[in-house]
LUMLUM-518584 format. One record per residue: residue number from 1; residue in one letter; z, y, x of N, C-alpha, C in turn. Coordinates in steps of 0.05 Angstrom, whole numbers, plus 5000, padded with zeros to 4 digits. Layout:
BEGIN
TIKE	k	r	n_w	n_v	n_u	ca_w	ca_v	ca_u	c_w	c_v	c_u
TIKE	NUM	A	Z	Y	X	Z	Y	X	Z	Y	X;
...
This chain:
BEGIN
TIKE	k	r	n_w	n_v	n_u	ca_w	ca_v	ca_u	c_w	c_v	c_u
TIKE	1	M	6649	5433	5572	6640	5415	5551	6615	5401	5562;
TIKE	2	D	6614	5376	5558	6592	5358	5567	6569	5359	5548;
TIKE	3	I	6544	5364	5557	6522	5367	5539	6509	5338	5533;
TIKE	4	Y	6519	5319	5547	6509	5292	5544	6530	5275	5529;
TIKE	5	Q	6520	5254	5518	6536	5234	5502	6538	5208	5518;
TIKE	6	Y	6563	5200	5523	6568	5174	5537	6578	5154	5516;
TIKE	7	I	6563	5132	5513	6571	5112	5494	6568	5084	5503;
TIKE	8	T	6582	5067	5488	6578	5037	5493	6557	5031	5472;
TIKE	9	L	6543	5009	5479	6522	4999	5460	6535	4990	5434;
TIKE	10	R	6560	4982	5432	6573	4975	5408	6576	5000	5390;
TIKE	11	E	6576	5022	5402	6578	5048	5385	6550	5056	5373;
TIKE	12	R	6530	5046	5384	6503	5050	5374	6484	5026	5377;
TIKE	13	P	6492	5005	5364	6477	4979	5367	6448	4980	5361;
TIKE	14	E	6439	4999	5346	6410	5003	5339	6395	5012	5363;
TIKE	15	L	6409	5018	5387	6395	5025	5411	6389	5001	5429;
TIKE	16	K	6397	4978	5421	6393	4953	5437	6365	4949	5447;
TIKE	17	N	6346	4950	5430	6318	4946	5440	6308	4968	5459;
TIKE	18	T	6315	4993	5452	6307	5016	5469	6321	5013	5495;
TIKE	19	A	6347	5006	5495	6362	5003	5520	6349	4980	5538;
TIKE	20	A	6345	4959	5525	6334	4935	5540	6308	4943	5554;
TIKE	21	K	6292	4956	5540	6265	4967	5550	6269	4987	5573;
TIKE	22	W	6289	5004	5568	6294	5025	5589	6303	5012	5614;
TIKE	23	F	6323	4993	5612	6334	4979	5637	6311	4963	5650;
TIKE	24	H	6295	4950	5634	6273	4934	5645	6253	4951	5661;
TIKE	25	E	6248	4976	5650	6229	4993	5664	6241	5003	5690;
TIKE	26	K	6266	5005	5694	6279	5014	5718	6283	4992	5739;
TIKE	27	W	6288	4967	5730	6295	4946	5749	6275	4923	5750;
TIKE	28	G	6257	4921	5731	6239	4899	5729	6249	4871	5722;
TIKE	29	V	6274	4871	5714	6286	4846	5703	6274	4842	5675;
TIKE	30	P	6267	4818	5667	6254	4814	5640	6271	4826	5617;
TIKE	31	I	6258	4839	5598	6272	4849	5575	6289	4830	5562;
TIKE	32	E	6279	4804	5560	6294	4783	5547	6321	4778	5559;
TIKE	33	A	6323	4782	5585	6349	4778	5599	6369	4800	5590;
TIKE	34	Y	6358	4825	5589	6376	4845	5578	6385	4841	5550;
TIKE	35	L	6363	4834	5534	6370	4829	5506	6390	4809	5502;
TIKE	36	E	6390	4785	5517	6409	4764	5514	6436	4774	5522;
TIKE	37	C	6440	4788	5542	6466	4800	5550	6477	4819	5530;
TIKE	38	M	6459	4836	5522	6466	4857	5501	6475	4844	5475;
TIKE	39	E	6460	4823	5466	6468	4809	5442	6495	4793	5443;
TIKE	40	D	6501	4782	5467	6526	4771	5472	6548	4792	5468;
TIKE	41	Y	6544	4814	5479	6564	4836	5477	6565	4847	5449;
TIKE	42	L	6544	4852	5436	6545	4862	5408	6556	4842	5388;
TIKE	43	S	6553	4816	5393	6564	4797	5375	6592	4789	5381;
TIKE	44	G	6604	4800	5403	6632	4795	5410	6635	4768	5428;
TIKE	45	N	6614	4756	5435	6616	4732	5452	6627	4739	5479;
TIKE	46	T	6626	4764	5489	6634	4774	5514	6644	4802	5511;
TIKE	47	E	6662	4811	5529	6669	4839	5529	6653	4852	5553;
TIKE	48	Y	6638	4839	5566	6621	4851	5588	6600	4868	5572;
TIKE	49	G	6604	4896	5575	6588	4913	5559	6565	4928	5572;
TIKE	50	W	6553	4945	5556	6530	4960	5565	6536	4989	5556;
TIKE	51	Y	6531	5007	5574	6539	5035	5572	6514	5054	5578;
TIKE	52	V	6511	5075	5562	6488	5091	5567	6497	5120	5563;
TIKE	53	C	6482	5137	5576	6486	5168	5573	6461	5177	5559;
TIKE	54	L	6465	5193	5539	6443	5203	5522	6441	5233	5525;
TIKE	55	D	6416	5243	5526	6409	5270	5523	6394	5271	5496;
TIKE	56	G	6408	5279	5476	6397	5276	5449	6397	5247	5444;
TIKE	57	D	6372	5235	5436	6370	5207	5431	6355	5194	5455;
TIKE	58	K	6352	5208	5477	6339	5196	5500	6360	5185	5521;
TIKE	59	I	6356	5160	5529	6373	5149	5549	6366	5161	5576;
TIKE	60	I	6386	5171	5590	6380	5184	5617	6396	5171	5638;
TIKE	61	G	6414	5153	5631	6429	5138	5651	6443	5115	5637;
TIKE	62	G	6449	5094	5654	6461	5072	5643	6470	5051	5662;
TIKE	63	M	6485	5032	5653	6494	5009	5669	6506	4989	5651;
TIKE	64	G	6509	4964	5663	6521	4941	5647	6540	4927	5662;
TIKE	65	V	6553	4908	5649	6573	4890	5663	6563	4861	5658;
TIKE	66	I	6560	4847	5678	6551	4818	5675	6568	4802	5693;
TIKE	67	Q	6564	4775	5690	6579	4756	5706	6572	4757	5736;
TIKE	68	N	6548	4758	5742	6537	4757	5770	6510	4773	5773;
TIKE	69	D	6510	4790	5792	6486	4807	5796	6469	4796	5819;
TIKE	70	F	6460	4772	5815	6440	4759	5833	6449	4755	5862;
TIKE	71	H	6476	4750	5864	6485	4744	5893	6500	4717	5893;
TIKE	72	E	6504	4708	5918	6515	4681	5922	6545	4679	5917;
TIKE	73	R	6560	4700	5915	6588	4698	5912	6596	4697	5883;
TIKE	74	K	6595	4673	5873	6600	4669	5844	6631	4674	5837;
TIKE	75	D	6647	4674	5857	6676	4679	5854	6683	4708	5850;
TIKE	76	L	6664	4726	5855	6669	4755	5853	6655	4765	5827;
TIKE	77	F	6671	4767	5805	6659	4774	5780	6682	4788	5764;
TIKE	78	P	6674	4803	5743	6646	4810	5735	6635	4833	5752;
TIKE	79	N	6607	4836	5749	6594	4855	5766	6583	4877	5749;
TIKE	80	I	6585	4902	5758	6571	4925	5747	6541	4921	5755;
TIKE	81	C	6523	4925	5738	6495	4921	5746	6478	4944	5733;
TIKE	82	A	6453	4945	5743	6432	4961	5733	6440	4991	5731;
TIKE	83	V	6455	5001	5751	6464	5028	5752	6440	5045	5758;
TIKE	84	Y	6434	5064	5739	6411	5080	5742	6415	5107	5726;
TIKE	85	T	6405	5129	5740	6404	5155	5726	6376	5167	5731;
TIKE	86	E	6363	5175	5710	6336	5187	5712	6337	5209	5733;
TIKE	87	N	6314	5210	5751	6313	5230	5773	6320	5257	5766;
TIKE	88	K	6310	5267	5744	6314	5296	5738	6343	5302	5729;
TIKE	89	Y	6358	5281	5724	6385	5285	5715	6409	5278	5736;
TIKE	90	R	6397	5271	5760	6415	5264	5782	6431	5288	5793;
TIKE	91	K	6452	5283	5805	6470	5302	5818	6484	5320	5798;
TIKE	92	Q	6489	5308	5774	6505	5322	5753	6529	5305	5746;
TIKE	93	G	6535	5283	5761	6559	5269	5756	6556	5247	5733;
TIKE	94	I	6531	5242	5724	6527	5223	5702	6535	5195	5709;
TIKE	95	A	6525	5186	5733	6532	5159	5741	6563	5156	5745;
TIKE	96	G	6575	5176	5757	6602	5176	5760	6620	5174	5735;
TIKE	97	K	6611	5189	5715	6625	5188	5690	6621	5160	5675;
TIKE	98	L	6596	5149	5678	6591	5122	5668	6610	5101	5683;
TIKE	99	L	6610	5104	5709	6626	5085	5725	6656	5086	5716;
TIKE	100	D	6667	5110	5713	6694	5114	5704	6699	5102	5676;
TIKE	101	M	6678	5107	5659	6680	5097	5633	6681	5067	5632;
TIKE	102	V	6664	5054	5648	6663	5025	5650	6689	5013	5661;
TIKE	103	V	6700	5026	5683	6725	5015	5694	6746	5018	5673;
TIKE	104	E	6748	5040	5659	6770	5043	5639	6768	5023	5616;
TIKE	105	D	6743	5021	5608	6737	5002	5584	6745	4974	5592;
TIKE	106	M	6736	4965	5615	6743	4938	5625	6772	4934	5629;
TIKE	107	R	6786	4955	5641	6814	4954	5646	6830	4951	5620;
TIKE	108	S	6820	4966	5598	6834	4965	5572	6832	4937	5560;
TIKE	109	K	6814	4922	5569	6810	4894	5559	6822	4874	5577;
TIKE	110	G	6836	4883	5598	6849	4865	5617	6829	4854	5638;
TIKE	111	I	6807	4866	5641	6786	4857	5660	6786	4875	5686;
TIKE	112	S	6798	4864	5706	6799	4878	5732	6806	4857	5753;
TIKE	113	P	6795	4859	5778	6777	4879	5788	6748	4876	5779;
TIKE	114	L	6732	4897	5784	6702	4896	5780	6690	4897	5808;
TIKE	115	Y	6666	4887	5808	6651	4885	5834	6622	4897	5829;
TIKE	116	L	6608	4906	5850	6581	4913	5847	6567	4911	5874;
TIKE	117	V	6542	4906	5875	6526	4903	5899	6508	4928	5900;
TIKE	118	T	6505	4938	5924	6489	4962	5928	6480	4964	5957;
TIKE	119	D	6460	4982	5962	6452	4989	5989	6463	5016	5995;
TIKE	120	H	6475	5031	5975	6484	5058	5980	6509	5058	5995;
TIKE	121	I	6512	5078	6013	6537	5081	6026	6546	5110	6022;
TIKE	122	G	6571	5112	6013	6583	5138	6007	6584	5146	5978;
TIKE	123	F	6566	5137	5961	6566	5143	5933	6589	5132	5918;
TIKE	124	Y	6592	5106	5919	6611	5093	5902	6640	5098	5910;
TIKE	125	E	6644	5104	5937	6670	5111	5947	6682	5135	5933;
TIKE	126	R	6665	5153	5925	6674	5177	5911	6688	5172	5884;
TIKE	127	Y	6682	5147	5875	6693	5139	5847	6714	5118	5849;
TIKE	128	G	6726	5115	5872	6748	5095	5877	6739	5067	5884;
TIKE	129	W	6713	5063	5889	6704	5036	5898	6710	5033	5928;
TIKE	130	K	6715	5008	5935	6720	5002	5963	6700	4981	5973;
TIKE	131	F	6690	4984	5998	6673	4963	6009	6689	4938	6013;
TIKE	132	L	6680	4915	6004	6694	4891	6006	6681	4873	6029;
TIKE	133	C	6655	4868	6026	6641	4849	6044	6611	4851	6041;
TIKE	134	M	6597	4838	6060	6569	4835	6056	6564	4809	6041;
TIKE	135	V	6544	4810	6023	6536	4785	6008	6506	4781	6009;
TIKE	136	Q	6498	4758	6005	6470	4751	6004	6462	4752	5975;
TIKE	137	D	6440	4768	5970	6429	4768	5942	6402	4758	5944;
TIKE	138	C	6384	4762	5924	6358	4751	5924	6340	4765	5944;
TIKE	139	E	6349	4785	5958	6332	4797	5979	6337	4782	6005;
TIKE	140	S	6320	4787	6024	6323	4773	6050	6346	4783	6067;
TIKE	141	E	6356	4808	6063	6377	4818	6079	6403	4819	6061;
TIKE	142	P	6425	4815	6075	6450	4818	6059	6454	4847	6050;
TIKE	143	T	6470	4849	6028	6475	4875	6016	6505	4879	6014;
TIKE	144	R	6513	4903	6009	6541	4912	6009	6554	4905	5981;
TIKE	145	M	6578	4892	5981	6594	4886	5958	6617	4905	5957;
TIKE	146	Y	6621	4920	5934	6643	4936	5930	6662	4925	5908;
TIKE	147	V	6687	4935	5909	6706	4926	5889	6722	4950	5878;
TIKE	148	H	6730	4949	5855	6747	4970	5842	6769	4955	5827;
TIKE	149	Y	6794	4963	5837	6817	4950	5824	6830	4966	5802;
């Protein structure tokens, strides 16, 4: 039995501000950008969702789905973004469960494939992701693009 709760933001919309602040603290993207994407999701303007793992009422992991995660390949969408698990909760499979949850949720809505950019090698492959190509993002060096069908 899992001691953590895995939810979509639609299941707990009251967490929107807390989640936006949490993601902002992890990635430095303005809170307003997260709030805008989350509001689009909560209002039904998009099916690109937001997913969090809770330990009680505390967010310990999360990720979202957006159109483009700051890279030049606008034809490769949607993108999983802002993947993060708090340090003390790592190596428990939390990110993997969230990734599987996102893939299944998007697939159930007819949204596939999904893409993500990362510098990690070996992690995403464990969850069915395949290296696709290198892409230029806002950093000076190209980064790895993965796909999940």
